[in-house]
N, C-alpha and C positions, 0 to 999 in steps of 0.2 A: 576532676582533672585528668584522670586516667581514661575515662570514656571519651573525653575530647581528643586525647592523643590517638585513641583507636580510630575515631572517625576521621581524623586527619590522615592516618596511615592508609585507611581504606580508600579515601578520596584520591590520594596520591597514586595508589596502585591502579585504581580505575582509570585515572587520567593517562597512565603509561600503557595500560593494556586496553586495546579496543575490543570491547565485548561484543560489538556488532558482528565480528567475524564468526562468533559462535552461533549466529543465526543460521549459518549454512548447514548446521546439523539438522535443521528442520526438513531438509530434503529427504531424510531417512524415514519420514513419517509414512510415505506410501508403502513401505515394507510391511506395514500392518495388514495390508490387503492380502498378504501371503497366507495369513492364518484363516482367511475366509474363502480362499479359492483352492479346492483340492488339487487341481491340475498343477498349480504353481508349487504346492507342497511336494508333489511327486518329483517335480524337476529339481527343486533345491535339495531334497533328501538324496536323490540319485547323484547329484554333483558332490555332496558332502561325502557320501559313501565311496565315490570314485576317486577321492583324493590320493589314497595310498597307491592304487594301481597307476594313477596318472603320474605320481612321483617316480615310480619304477620305470614307466615308459619314457618319462623325461630324462632320466639318467641314461637309459639305453640310447635315446636320441642324441644326447650330448656326446656320448662315446662315439657314435657314428659320425657326428659332425667333426669331432676332434680328429678322428682317423682321416677323413677326407681333407681336413685342413692341413694336416702334416704332409699328406701326399701332394697337395697343392704347393706347399712350401718347397718341396724338393724339385718340382717341375717349373714353377712360374715365379720364383722369388726374384724380384728386381727386373722382371721382363716387361712391365707395363709403364715404364717411364721414358721410353723413346717414342718420339713423334717427328713429323716432318716440319722443318723450319725453313723459311725463305732465306736463300743464300745472301741476298742483298740487305734486306731489312732486319732479318733475324727474328721475325714474328712467326708464330705458330700458324701453319697453313690450314690444317684440319686436325681436330683433336681425336686422332685415332692412332693406336700403336702401330709401329712399323719395325722393320728389320733391315739388316745390312745386306743380306743375300737371300736368295731363294732357298726354301719355298715360302719365306715370310713375305709380307706385303712390302714392296719397294716404293720409295717416294718418287713422285714425278720429276721431270726435268726442271731445274732451277731451284730445287729444294734439297735439303740434306737431312738424313735421319740421325738424330743425336739425342743424348740424355738431357735432363732438366725439366721434363714435364711431370706435373703432379700425378697424372694417371687418370683413368676413367672416373667419372663422378667426383671430380675434385680430389682424387687420391683416396677415396673411401674403399672402393672395390679393388683390392689388390691382395697379393700374397707375400708381402715383405716381412711380416712377423705373424706370430700365431694369433694375435688378437684380430688383426684385419683379415686373416685367413678364415677364422671362425665366422666373422661377420659376413664375409663373401659367400662362404658355403651355406650359411643360414639363409641368405638372400636367394641363393639358387634353389634350395629345397622348398622355398615358398612359391616357386614358379614365377617369381617376379624378376625379370631381366636376366634369366639364365642363358637365353639365346644370345644376348649381347655379350656376355662373358665368353661364350663359346666362339663368337666371331672375333672378339679381341684376342683370344688365344690363337685362333687361326691366323690373324694378322701378324702375331709375334713368332709362332713356331711352325706355321703351315697347317694345312687341314688334313694331315695324314692320320694322326693318332689322338688328337684332342677329344674326339668323341668317346674314346675308351675311358676317359675320366668323367665327363659330364653326364653321359647317358646312365651309367650305373649310379651316379650321384642322385639323379632325378628319380630313378626307379626305386632305389633303396630308401632315400631320404624322404621323397615326396609321396610316392605311391604306396609305400609300405609303412614307414615310421609314422607319418602324420595321420594316416588312416587308422593306425592302432589307437590313437587318442579317440577318434570318433567311434571305434569299435567298443572301447571300454565304456564310454559314456552311453552308447546305445544299449549295451548289455546291462549296465546298472539301472538305466531308465526302465528297461523291460522288466527287470526283477522287481523294482519298486512298484511299477504299475501292476504287475501280477499280484504282489502282496496286497496292494490296496484293493484290487478287484476281488481277491479271495476273501479279504476281510469283509468287504461289502456284501458279497454273496453269502458269507456265513451269517452276518447280521440279518440279511433278508430272509434266509432260510429259517433262522431262529424265530424271527417275527412271524413268518408264515406258519410255522409249527404252533406257535402260541395262539395265533388266530384260529387255526384248525382245532386246537384243543378247546378253545372257548366256544367255537361253533358247534363242535360235537356235543359238548355239555349242554349247550342251549337246545340243540335238536333233540337230545335225549330227554331233556326236561319237557319239551313240547310233546314228544311222543307219549310220555307218561301222562301228561295232562290230557291228551286226546283219549288215551285209554280210559282214564277216569271219567271223562265226559261221556264217552260212548257207553260205558257201563251204566252210568246214571240214566242216560237216555233210554237204554234198553229196559232198564228196570221200570222207568216211568211209562214207557210205551206199552209194556206188557200189562201193567196195572190199568192204564186207560183203555186198552183194547178189551180186556176182560170185562170192564164195566160198561163200555159203549156198544159192544157187539149186539146184544139183544135189541137195543133201541134202533140201530141201523137196519136190522132185519125187519123189524116191525114197520118202519117207515117205507121200506121197499115194498113190502106186501100191500100196505095201504095204497101206495102209488099205483101198483099194478091193478088193484081192484077198482079204484076210482077212475083212473085215466089210462085205459089200455091203449087208446090211439096215440095219445101224447107220448107214451113210453116208446111205442114203435117208431114215431118220428125222431125222437132223440137218438134211438139206436141207429137209425139209418144215417143221420148226420155224422155220427161218430165213425161209422164204417167208411163213409165217403172221405172224410178227412184223413183217416188212416191210410186209405188207398192212395190219395194224392201225395201224402207225405212220403210214402214208400216209393212212389214213382219218381218224385223229385230227388229222393236220396239215391235211387239207382242211377239216375242221369248224372248227378254230381260225382258219384263213385266211379262211373265209367270215364268221365272227363279226367278225374285225378289219376286213374289207372293209365290212360293214354299219355298224360303229361309225364308221369313217372317213367313209362317205357321210353318215351322220347329222350328224356334226360339221361337215362341209363345208356341208350344207344349212342348219344352224342359223347358222353363221358368215355364210353368204350372206344370210340373212334379216336378221340383226342389222345388217349393213353397208348395207342398203338405205335410201333416203331416206324411204320410207313408214314404216318402223319408227322412224326418228329422229323424224319429226313425230308419230307416235302416242305416243311417250314424252313429248314436249313437251306434247301436248294433255292427257295424263293428269296431268302435273305441274301444268298450268294449272288443270284441274278440281279437283285437290286443294287448290290455293291458294285458289280461289274458295270451296270448301266450308269451309275453315278460316276465311276472312274473313267468311263469312256468319253465323257464330255471334255472337249479341248478347244483351243482357240482356232478359229477358221475351220471349224468342222463342216462337213457337207450338210446341205439342207435335208437330204434324205435321212441322215443320222439324227438330226434335230427332230424331224417329224416322227421318227421311230421311237425316240426316247420320250 
């Protein structure tokens, strides 16, 4: 009975709650790729480490926005609700702020400047209270529509002193404050990348040292093995030489006694072969010497300062020739180029 009640409760909860909305969590699965891509790890770690400096810069930026918003309240509060209305129909002629006297913008004939207009952008960009003032200043420092606000202010107050408010706002808020955010992110990214590079270099160096130690041990083992093999060969060679030397001498004597002419022929062939090999070796050595001298001479010329400046001058002349091409150029210039 109790299990049946539990199933009924779960079924009622499932009917009230649409579990299909939880499937949207599956879009977070691609985040697993971050663990397999080192560059993305560097970016995410640098962003996480930059959170505290970014909060400090955000606080400083908010103070600057609040300061300019308060100044805007003092100068432009309630000034963006006047526009030109048709005197007969009472309709808005053009949705631009106006003033009653110079140096503000005056309405044309047949129209009248009076209150009742919401303001620019349906009353969003204004300085009537601190909230709208902060929003307007934030819009200006993002470089989005700040020139329109400057022109609206000129229509209301004239164009004499409004630039003294908007130009410092753009310089301090946009060129300085917002670039601080990019500077912090760039600095943290550089630090994290340097840390990763140092770690990879350390691991590479340690691996290289390990390989060198193994290689040195292997070479030392080979050298010792070669020494042992050479010692064994020397001992074996001495023993065989002592045993075979009389036999070789006897054979040579027999050959000289039995075939003296054949021995002389063999000796002549050996001498001719040696002379031809020496001659070919001399020719090859002369060719290699000439080649080395030529390479040395060319290398010496290439490394001189005169050759360097000659190449730079040729590159400069090539650049001038390419830059001299223009539309409707003389035929003589085309032939020259």
